[in-house]
C-alpha positions, 0 to 999 in steps of 0.5 A: 086872325088870318096869317100868311106863312111863307115857306111853311112846308120847310123845317122851321116854317112847318114847326111854326104852323104846328106850334101856332095851331096848337096855341091858337086853333081858331086862327087861319093860316095860308101856307105859301111854299114853292116846294123846292128841295127842302119844302115837304108837304109830309111835314104837314100831313096831319093838317090836311083836313083842318078847315083853318089851314090852306096850302098854296104852292107858289113863288114868293117872287110871283107878284100877282099871286103874292098880292092876291094872298096878302090882300086877305090876311092880317099878318105875314110871317116870312120864313121862305128862303134858300138857306144852305150855305154850301148850296149858296157857294155853288150857285148864288143866283137862286139865293139872291132871287128868292131871299132878296127879290122875294122879300121885296115882293112881299114887303111891297104887297104888305105896303100896298094892302094897308100896311099889313103887320110883317115879321121877318125870320133872319139868321145870326149869320148876317153878323159874320164870324166871332173869335172864341172870346168875342162878345156874343152877337146882339141886335146892334152888332155890325153886319159882316156876312161871309157867304152868298147865303148870309149876304142875301139874308143881310140884304133882306134885313136891310130891306125890311127895315127900309120899308119901316123907315120909308113907308112906316110898314109895321115890321119886326125882325128876329135873328136866331141861332142854329135851329134843330128838331123834327122835320129838318132836311137831312143835309143839315148837320144834326139830321145828317149825322143822325140819319147817317148813323142810323144807316151805318154810315160815317159822319163827315166833320169839316176840318177839325170840328172846331167851329162853334155854333149856338143851338136853339130847339125849333120849338123855343125859336117859334115861341120867341117869334110868337112873343115878338109878334104879340109883344115886340116893338114895331120896327125893332129887331130881336135876337133869339138864342139857345144859350147852347154853344157847342163845337161841331166836334162836341155835337158829333161826339154827343150824337154818337154817344147818345146813339150808342156808337163809336167815335170811329164813325167820324171822318174828317173832310176838307173844310168849306170855303169861308167857314165862319168860326163861331156864332153866338147870340146874346138874347138879353133884349128878348129876355128883358122886353118879352120874357123870352128864354129857351126852355128846352135843354140841348141834351133833352132836345137832341135826345128827342130829335134822335128819337124822332128820326128813329121813329120816322124813317119813311120821312127822311129815307126818301129825301136821302136816296 
């Protein structure tokens, strides 16, 4: 099988490519990535000599390039996205262009080249915010995005479904909770806090740190995507969660403790605009239909992630400086 992976030089995408070759070494992968700030070819250095791997630097909004690549593949897995909420608040234009128009270009190419199987990677942020005791998000939860980033992802979700209903394009969608693990760009919460502490810097906690997120290790997420691709029902959406709800302050204190530091390293900063209180995923459908469940406990995954950043300073130091 030949795959087109968009955004494969990013955090989740590069981990997915490693996962796929580990499990399906005979398959071929084309990695299309523009290499914006979060795309990093160092994530895939070990694959540079793999004859089944090809990297193409390019824009998913480039219709000529996308059509050329799509004409020669069996499956599209669409990770590519502008993905940081804070950046979307400062400048939403790139988020709309990449996340909405880029998705349209890919869908149109998939339709025009024989209705190629298409899996779209979305986020739990499209569902908005939960109160502390609200039921968890699931596939039927109403959409209520609160930031330009989540609004652009919600628009893409609807566009992907529209191509299924209108053109019978064989699509699936996954909405996942917060990913963590190796190769994550150090502006995100967990790698930012780990690398700050490694540098002897304090960690900035928004507001009181009461915001709650469900965390899933990137390997568990990618295993879920694999199950959806192989066994998911065409036209369906599947929520993938880690069953690990934590407040930001809990995460912060756990990282500090695991790294042998003091809570004096915490500094509280002004909360960001429109900061959703809580995200949580109910993955009952994925468990019942696909046999999915997270295998990596949060503490074990966090310890491994801390060790990875400790052991790979050359990877992250140049991204922070």
